[in-house]
N, C-alpha and C positions, 0 to 999 in steps of 0.2 A: 504493500500500500504506500509506504514512504517513498519507495523508488518511483512508483507511478506518479506521485504528487510532484516529486522533483522534476521528473521528465516533462510533466504538463506545464509547470512553471517555466522551465527552460524553453520549451517549444513556443509558448505564448510570447516570451521575450524575443525569440528569434524571428517570429512572424512580424512582430511590431517593428523590429529593426529593419527587416527587409522592406516593409512598407515605407519606412522613412528613408532608407538608404538608396533605394533604386531611383535615383534622380537623373532623368535624361533631359537636358535642355531642349526646349521647344524650338523647332526650326523657324527661321525667319520667313516672312511672307514672300512667296515667290511670284514673279509676274507683276504686271502693272495693272492697277484697277482702271476700269473704264467708266467714265461718268458723263459721256457726251449725250447719251440718250436717257430719257426718263425711265425709271423702273416701271414695269407693268405687272398688274395682278388681275387675274380673272377668277372671281369667286363662283364656283359651280355648285348649285344647290339642288339637292334632291327634293322634288315636290310631288313624289308619288303618293298613292293613296295611303300607304302605311304611315305617312307623316301625321295622320289624324290621331294616332295613338296617344293617349294621355298618360305618360309615364315619366315626364321630366318636370320636377318641382311642382307637381299637381296640375300641370297644363299639358297641352299637346306639344309634340315635337316641332310642329310648324310654328307655334307661338314662340317657343324658345329660340328657334332660328331667326325669326323676325326681330325679336328683341336684341339678339346678339348682333344682327346686321346693322340695326339702327345705331347701336353704340360703336360698332366698328367704323361705320361711315363718319361719325362725328370725330373719331380719333385718327383717321387716315392722314398721313403726312401730306403736305401740299405737293411735294415733288413726285408722288406716286400717281400713276395713271391707273385707274381701277375700273373694272367692268363686272357685270353680274350675268351669269348664264344659268338657265334652269334646265332640268330634265324631268320629264313626266308631269309637266304643268298644264298641258292644254288638251290632251286627248283622253277622255274618260271611258272609251269603249273597250271591246274585247279583241279587236283585230290586232294580232301581234305585229304584223308588218307595219301598220300605221303607228302603233304604240312605241315601236323601237326607233322611230324617226322623230319622236317627240322631244326635241331639244331646241331652245331658242335663246337669243341674246336679249335678256331683259333690259340691260343697260350697257351701252357700248363701252369698250375699253378706251379711256381717254381722260382728260381733265375732269375732275369730279365736281358735279353739281349735287351737293348733299341733299337738298330738298327734292330734286327730281328723282334721285336714286331711292330715297326713302318712300316716295309716293309709289314708285314702281314695285317696291318690295311689299307694300301694304296691300296690293291687289292680289297677291298670291294665295292660292287655296289648294290643298292636297287633291290630286286628280288621278294620275294614271300609272304608267309603267316606270321601270327603272333602267333606262338605256345609258348606262355609265360609259360603255365603250364609245358609242357615237358622240356622246357629249364631250368626251375628252378630245376626240379628233377635231370637233368644231372649235373647242376652246383653244387648241393649238393654233388653229387658223386665226382666231381672234387676236392672238399675241404675235402673229407673224410680222417680221420686219423689225429693224432697229437692232442696236448692239447692247442695249441696256439689259438688266436682269429681267427674266420672265418667270412668273410663278403662277401655277394653277393651285387653288385651294378647293379641294373637293369635299363636300359635306353630304353624307348619306347615312340612311338608317337601315340599309339592306343591300344584299348582293345584287349584282346585275341580273336582269331577267331577259336579256336579249342574246343569249348564246346562239350560235357558236362564236360570235365576235367577242373573244375573251378580253376584258379590260386590261389584264396584265400584259397580254401580247401587244395591245394597243400602246400601252406605256412604253414597252421596249422599242416599238417602232418609232415613237416620238423621240426617245433617247438616241436612237441610231441616226436620226437626222442631223445630230450635232448642232442644234440651234440653241443650246444652253438653257433649255426649259426644265424647271423643277416642278414636280407634282407633290403636294402635301395632301394627306387625307385625314379626315376626321370622321370617326364612326360614332353615331348616336346610339346609345344603349346597344352595343354590339354583341353578336353571337360569334361562335367560333368560325363559321364559314365566312361571314362578312369580314371578320378581323383578318383572316388569311388573305382574302382578296384585296382589301384595302392596303394591307402591308406590302403585298407584292407590287401593287401599282406605285406606291411611294418609293420602295427600294429600287425599282427599275430606273428611276430618274434621279436618285440621290436625295429624295425627299424624306419626310418623316410621317409616321402614322401615330395618331393619338385617339384613344377612346374617350368619349365624353358622356357624362350622365347628368350634368347640371348646367343650367343656363350660364352661370358666371364662368364656369370652366370653358364653355364654348366661346364666350366673348373674349376671354383672356387669351386663348390659344390663337384665334383668328387674328387678333390684334398683333400678337407676336410675329405671326407669319407675314402679315402685311408690312410691319416695321422691318422685318428681315429683308424684304425685297428692296428696301431703300439703301441697304448696306452696299459698299463698293463691290464690284464684280471683278474677279481675276479672270482675264481672258487667256486661255492656253494658246500656245504657239504650235502650229502644225509642223512636224518634222518627220523624217523618214530614217529609221535605223538601218544599219547595214547588216550583212550576213557574217561579218568578221570584224575583229577589233581594228585591224589595219585600215579598213575602209570606213570606219564609223565616223559620223559627224561630231564635231566638237561642240558641246553645249555649255552655256554659262548658267548661272543661277536663274531659275525660272520654272514655269509650268508648261509642259509639252504634251501633245497628243500624237498618237501614231496608231497603226493597226498591227496587231500581233497575229501572224498567220498560224494555223494549226501545224504542230510538229516542227516549227522553225524557231530560230533564235533571232533576237534583235540586239544590236550592239550600238553603244553610244560612248563617246569619250568626254572626260572632264579633266581639266588641268587643275591640280591641287598644289599650291605653293607651300613652302616650308612654314610651319606654324599655323596652317589653315586646317579646317576640318570639313570633310565631305559628308553631307547628309542627303540621302536619296530615298524616295519611296515610289512604289508603282502600284497601280490599280488596273485590273483587267476586268472589263464588264462583259457579262454574258447576255448579248443582245438577241440571242435566239435560244431555242431549247438545246440544252447540253446534257450529256450523260452524267450520272453520279460519279464520284471520285475524281477530284480535280485538284490542281495545285498551281502556285505561282512561285517562281524562283527569281531572285535578284542577286547577282553576284558582282562584286568589285574585284577586278584582277589587274595585275600590272601589264604593261605593254608586252612583256615576255610570257604572259599566260599564268603567272603564279597568283593563286587566289589570296586576296587580302581579307575579305569579310563577305558574309552572305546573309541574306534574309529570305525566309521562305514561309509560305502559308499553304495549308491544305484543307479541303472540305469534302463532304460526302452528302449528296442529296441536292435539292434545288438551291441555286444561288443566283444572285444578280451581279455582285461585285466581290472580287477577292483581292486583298491588298497585303503588301509586305513592305519592309523598309530596312535600311542599314545606315551605319555611320562609321566613318573612318577618320580618326584623328592622326594627322601626320606630325611627327616630331619636329621640333625646331631644327633648322639646318645650321651649319657652322658659319654661313655667310648670307647676308641679305640678298646677294646676287646669285645665289644658287638657283638653278632653273627649276621650274615647276615640274611636278611629276604627272605624267599622263596616266590617268586611271580609266580603265574601260569598264563600263556597266553592261552586263549581259542580262537580258530579260527572256525568260522561258516560261511557258505555261503548258499544262497537261490537260487542258480542256479537250473534249472530243464530242462529236455529234453523231446521232443515229443516221442511218442511210436515208436519203431523201432530203436531209437538211443541208442547205447551202453552206459551204466552207469558205467562200469568198464573198466579200472581202474578209480579212481577219477580224478578230474581236477588237473592240475599241480599247486602247491602252492610254493611260494617263500617267506621266512621269514627272515627278517633282525633284528638282536638283537644287541644292543649297550648298554654297561654299562660304563658310563663315570663319571668323577668328577662332582658333582653337583655344582650349583652356591653358592656364599657365603651366601645367604639368600634364603632358600627354599620357605619361605612364600612370598618373593618378586616375584618369578617366578609364583607362583600359584595365585597371586592377580589378579583376574578377567581375568586370562589368558594373561595378557598384559606385564608381566615382568617389566623391568626397564623403559619401555616406558610409564608407568602409570603417572609418574610425568610430563612428556612432554605432555601427553594428557590433564592433568588438566590445564597446562599453556596455551596451544593452545586454549582450549575451552574458558578460561577467555579472552584471546586476541580477539577471535572471537566475544564474547559477547560485549566487549567494542567497537570493530569496528562497530558492528551493531548499537549500541546506537549512536555513532558519525555520522554514515551515516544517521540514521533517523533524527537526529537533523539538519544536513545540508540540508536534503530534505525539512523539514518543513520550514527552514529559506528561502531557495530559493523560495518555493511556496508562502510564505508570501510576499517577495519582489516583485515577479511577480504580485500578486494580487493587491498590493499597486500601482504599476506603471500602 
């Protein structure tokens, strides 16, 4: 018992130390933000018949959505161009073909007239079907053009009723266009099937999914997403990696996009001067159906092929994006005039597709490169991967060991007193 107590105390101290000691400096922002065009947001609201259900704060889901929209419209930043699109708002019948085309622009994306937008929202009444896929396609058209940020905020209380047009596949198609559009989804009183579908839509474009069960939660989340659209946008630079290190393009700090072919390698070069640190990360998106069991590998090697460091990630099952990263601190040179070291980055992925699925073009790849000032002591950062937290780790492990000894002694003393009495 005493041994187990000491071990538990020491283990807790070790875990606490690891949490404190694993300190990796965050990479600097790569790329240049674009602010020439106004950010655009299209709020896509489900107005299907199920929105009549009274299960949000004692009122209907439609009433909660209207209240949230009114508060969001009041708080929308002046620089944001906002529009509202509906799905299932106009056709009350049973014809599936007509119901699955029921999506309309309630308020066009542009400079916001708050009174006019609120008046349009007030006219809405729960009506028909839930054509999420068609609505997303139309919303993408609403936001077409311009280089500013583009965001769709989808609010729904149920899964799509217009299969086989899968909304998740629609989201992947939108992401594959490379127009920089993000889809965020909010589920009102969600069930498991709806949560899975809305999560897939959001993940396909790098957006977020949130479940909402109260009016104030809905208002707060939509406000956050609209405000996020006004943040500066980092525009990636298109590049083309080579099939070998010798032919690779030389990259500077920034954000880059490319296409990663199936079963092939992509190579890039980065110059790292003495005393500088290379930080790189890569994300590969699955913009089509892929087989289970996949991975992404990012390697940093010298010009002569010797591996310096690597980062890898693997998955099993459905995925939309797989990411990994690495960092390489280069020691200070003996002279400021010492030439920079050419480091080659190799990107490989093990995604595969079933027969009948197109393999060209390759999967979308996003590469972030950062070359920053290294720490004062490169060996300190490299020491067991713990950086300056190494000394703190030693102190906490020692404290945990002594605490375990003390606790064991007290336990033995209490047991001896109890046995004597």
